[in-house]
C-alpha positions as CSV (number, residue, x, y, z in Angstrom):
1,X,-18.8,1.0,-6.9
2,X,-19.2,4.2,-8.9
3,X,-22.7,4.7,-7.3
4,X,-21.1,4.2,-3.8
5,X,-18.4,6.8,-4.6
6,X,-21.1,9.2,-5.7
7,X,-22.9,8.8,-2.4
8,X,-19.7,9.4,-0.5
9,X,-18.7,12.4,-2.4
10,X,-22.1,14.1,-2.0
11,X,-21.1,16.1,-5.1
12,X,-24.0,17.5,-7.1
13,X,-23.6,19.6,-10.3
14,X,-23.4,23.1,-8.9
15,X,-26.0,25.3,-10.4
16,X,-25.2,28.9,-9.5
17,X,-27.8,31.1,-11.2
18,X,-25.2,33.7,-12.0
19,X,-23.6,35.7,-14.8
20,X,-20.0,36.7,-15.5
21,X,-19.2,40.2,-14.1
22,X,-16.3,42.5,-14.7
23,X,-15.3,45.9,-13.5
24,X,-17.0,45.6,-10.1
25,X,-15.7,47.8,-7.4
26,X,-16.9,46.0,-4.3
27,X,-14.4,44.1,-2.1
28,X,-14.5,40.4,-2.8
29,X,-13.6,37.5,-0.6
30,X,-10.3,36.0,-1.8
31,X,-10.6,33.3,-4.4
32,X,-8.8,30.8,-2.3
33,X,-11.3,31.2,0.5
34,X,-14.3,30.7,-1.8
35,X,-12.7,27.7,-3.4
36,X,-12.1,26.2,0.0
37,X,-15.7,26.9,1.1
38,X,-17.0,25.3,-2.1
39,X,-14.8,22.2,-1.4
40,X,-16.3,21.9,2.1
41,X,-19.8,22.2,0.6
42,X,-19.3,19.8,-2.3
43,X,-17.1,17.2,-0.6
44,X,-18.3,17.3,2.9
45,X,-21.8,18.7,2.7
46,X,-20.6,21.4,5.0
47,X,-22.3,24.7,4.2
48,X,-21.1,26.7,7.2
49,X,-17.9,28.1,5.6
50,X,-19.7,29.4,2.6
51,X,-22.5,30.8,4.8
52,X,-20.1,32.8,6.9
53,X,-17.9,33.8,4.0
54,X,-20.6,35.4,1.8
55,X,-23.1,36.2,4.5
56,X,-25.9,33.8,3.7
57,X,-28.8,33.9,6.2
58,X,-28.8,30.1,6.6
59,X,-27.1,27.0,5.5
60,X,-30.3,26.1,3.6
61,X,-29.9,29.2,1.6
62,X,-26.4,28.1,0.7
63,X,-27.7,24.8,-0.7
64,X,-30.4,26.6,-2.6
65,X,-27.9,28.9,-4.3
66,X,-25.2,26.3,-5.2
67,X,-27.1,23.0,-5.9
68,X,-29.4,22.1,-8.7
69,X,-33.0,21.9,-7.6
70,X,-33.5,18.5,-5.9
71,X,-29.8,17.6,-6.1
72,X,-29.1,18.3,-2.4
73,X,-31.1,15.4,-1.2
74,X,-30.4,14.3,2.3
75,X,-27.6,11.7,2.5
76,X,-29.8,9.4,4.5
77,X,-32.5,9.3,1.8
78,X,-29.8,8.7,-0.9
79,X,-28.5,5.7,1.1
80,X,-32.0,4.3,1.6
81,X,-32.6,4.5,-2.1
82,X,-29.3,2.8,-3.1
83,X,-29.7,0.0,-0.5
84,X,-33.4,-0.6,-1.4
85,X,-32.5,-0.9,-5.1
86,X,-30.0,-3.6,-4.2
87,X,-32.7,-5.5,-2.2
88,X,-31.2,-4.7,1.2
89,X,-33.5,-3.5,3.9
90,X,-32.0,-1.8,6.9
91,X,-33.5,-0.2,10.0
92,X,-33.5,3.5,10.5
93,X,-30.8,3.1,13.1
94,X,-28.7,1.0,10.8
95,X,-28.9,3.5,8.0
96,X,-28.2,6.4,10.3
97,X,-25.1,4.6,11.6
98,X,-24.0,4.0,8.0
99,X,-24.5,7.7,7.2
100,X,-22.6,8.9,10.3
101,X,-19.7,6.6,9.5
102,X,-19.4,7.9,6.0
103,X,-19.6,11.5,7.1
104,X,-16.9,10.8,9.7
105,X,-14.7,9.4,6.9
106,X,-15.3,12.4,4.7
107,X,-14.4,14.7,7.6
108,X,-10.9,13.3,7.7
109,X,-10.1,14.7,4.2
110,X,-7.8,17.6,4.4
111,X,-6.9,20.3,1.8
112,X,-5.2,23.6,1.2
113,X,-6.1,26.3,-1.2
114,X,-3.6,28.9,-2.5
115,X,-3.8,31.7,-5.1
116,X,-1.1,31.0,-7.6
117,X,-2.0,33.6,-10.2
118,X,-4.3,36.6,-10.4
119,X,-5.4,39.5,-12.6
120,X,-8.3,41.9,-12.7
121,X,-10.8,39.4,-14.1
122,X,-9.3,36.0,-13.5
123,X,-7.7,34.2,-10.5
124,X,-6.0,30.8,-10.5
125,X,-6.3,28.8,-7.3
126,X,-4.3,25.6,-6.6
127,X,-6.3,23.2,-4.4
128,X,-4.3,20.4,-2.8
129,X,-6.4,17.5,-1.4
130,X,-5.4,14.6,0.8
131,X,-8.0,12.0,-0.3
132,X,-8.5,8.3,0.1
133,X,-7.1,5.4,-1.9
134,X,-9.6,3.9,-4.2
135,X,-7.6,0.6,-4.2
136,X,-7.7,0.4,-0.4
137,X,-11.4,1.1,-0.4
138,X,-11.9,-1.7,-3.0
139,X,-9.9,-4.1,-0.9
140,X,-12.0,-3.3,2.2
141,X,-15.1,-4.1,0.1
142,X,-13.5,-7.4,-1.0
143,X,-12.5,-8.3,2.5
144,X,-16.1,-7.7,3.8
145,X,-17.4,-9.9,0.9
146,X,-14.9,-12.6,1.8
147,X,-15.9,-12.5,5.4
148,X,-19.6,-12.8,4.4
149,X,-18.9,-15.7,2.0
150,X,-16.9,-17.6,4.6
151,X,-19.7,-17.3,7.2
152,X,-22.4,-18.5,4.7
153,X,-23.8,-21.9,5.7
154,X,-25.0,-24.4,3.2
155,X,-28.5,-24.2,4.7
156,X,-28.6,-20.4,4.3
157,X,-27.1,-20.7,0.9
158,X,-30.0,-22.9,-0.2
159,X,-32.5,-20.5,1.5
160,X,-31.1,-17.5,-0.4
161,X,-31.2,-19.5,-3.6
162,X,-34.9,-20.2,-3.0
163,X,-35.6,-16.5,-2.5
164,X,-35.5,-16.2,1.3
165,X,-35.0,-12.4,1.6
166,X,-34.8,-12.5,5.3
167,X,-31.7,-14.6,5.2
168,X,-30.3,-12.6,2.4
169,X,-30.8,-9.3,4.3
170,X,-29.2,-10.7,7.5
171,X,-26.0,-11.4,5.6
172,X,-26.1,-8.2,3.6
173,X,-26.6,-6.2,6.8
174,X,-23.5,-7.7,8.3
175,X,-21.6,-7.2,5.1
176,X,-22.4,-3.5,5.1
177,X,-21.5,-3.1,8.7
178,X,-18.1,-4.7,8.1
179,X,-17.6,-2.5,5.0
180,X,-18.5,0.7,6.9
181,X,-16.3,-0.3,9.8
182,X,-13.4,-0.7,7.4
183,X,-14.1,2.6,5.8
184,X,-14.2,4.4,9.2
185,X,-10.7,3.1,9.9
186,X,-9.3,4.5,6.7
187,X,-6.9,7.4,6.8
188,X,-6.3,9.9,3.9
189,X,-3.2,9.6,1.8
190,X,-0.1,11.5,2.9
191,X,0.5,12.5,-0.7
192,X,-1.8,15.3,-1.8
193,X,-3.4,15.6,-5.3
194,X,-3.6,19.0,-7.0
195,X,-6.5,20.7,-8.7
196,X,-6.0,23.9,-10.7
197,X,-9.2,26.0,-10.4
198,X,-9.7,29.0,-12.7
199,X,-12.0,31.5,-11.1
200,X,-13.9,34.6,-12.3
201,X,-16.1,37.2,-10.8
202,X,-19.7,35.9,-10.7
203,X,-23.0,37.2,-9.4
204,X,-24.7,34.9,-6.9
205,X,-28.0,35.1,-5.0
206,X,-27.1,35.4,-1.3
207,X,-30.3,35.0,0.6
208,X,-32.2,37.4,-1.8
209,X,-29.3,39.8,-2.2
210,X,-27.1,39.8,-5.3
211,X,-23.4,39.6,-4.4
212,X,-20.3,39.0,-6.4
213,X,-17.7,36.3,-5.6
214,X,-14.7,34.6,-7.1
215,X,-16.1,31.2,-8.2
216,X,-14.9,28.5,-10.5
217,X,-15.5,29.3,-14.2
218,X,-16.4,25.6,-14.8
219,X,-18.5,24.4,-12.0
220,X,-19.2,21.0,-13.4
221,X,-15.5,20.4,-14.0
222,X,-14.8,21.6,-10.5
223,X,-17.2,19.0,-9.0
224,X,-15.7,16.2,-11.2
225,X,-12.2,17.1,-10.1
226,X,-13.2,17.0,-6.5
227,X,-14.6,13.5,-6.8
228,X,-11.5,12.3,-8.6
229,X,-9.1,13.5,-5.9
230,X,-11.3,12.4,-3.0
231,X,-11.0,8.7,-4.1
232,X,-8.0,8.2,-6.4
C-alpha cells in the first residue's frame, strides 16, 4: 500500500540546485504563492502554476529545476513498472485509464496557503490541505479484493494454483478496475490538515536565468509532509 501511495502522490525528493541568499533587493513572489505552486507540482504533477509564477520557459524546465534527475518519471511508466512487478499485465488502454483515474482523484484535493509570520530572511506559511482518508482507501481496496474472491470459481482457482497467468491476470485486471473505480468516487475530507512551512530566500535556475524565490528551507521534509496530509 505504501508503494501505491507513492504512485498517487507523485512526490519526488525536490532537488533545487540553489543556495541560501540574504539581502537581495529584487521583488519576490509572495511565499504563500510559491508554496502553493510547489504543492501543485509535488502533489498533482501540475507545473503550470510554478511556470507562470517564476517565469519558466516551459513546464519541462520546471520539472528539471525542482526534481532530482530521473525522479520525474512519467506516471504511466511508474504504473507499468509497479503492475509488472506484481505479475499483472495490462493493455496500454487499461494503464492509461488507471493513470487518468488517479490524476482525477488527485485533482479533487484542495488547499489554502497563508503567510502567518514573516521577517527579512524568513517567512512562515501555513498550508491547509483537504486530503483523502487512508482508512477509506484501504476499505475500497479490501472491498475490491472481496469482490474478486467471491467471483473466483473453483476451476479458475485451480488454474491459478497451477501457474495459469492468463487466468490470474483476468482477475487482477478486474480487481484493479474495481479499485480505481472506488478511488475515483472518493471525495476529500471536509476537515483540513495543516502543514507549517518555513521558507527562506533561495536561488533557483529558471530556464537558464538565476532567480530568487521564497522556498521551503527543508525540501525533503516538505515533500514528506505533503504525502502525509494527502492520505491521512
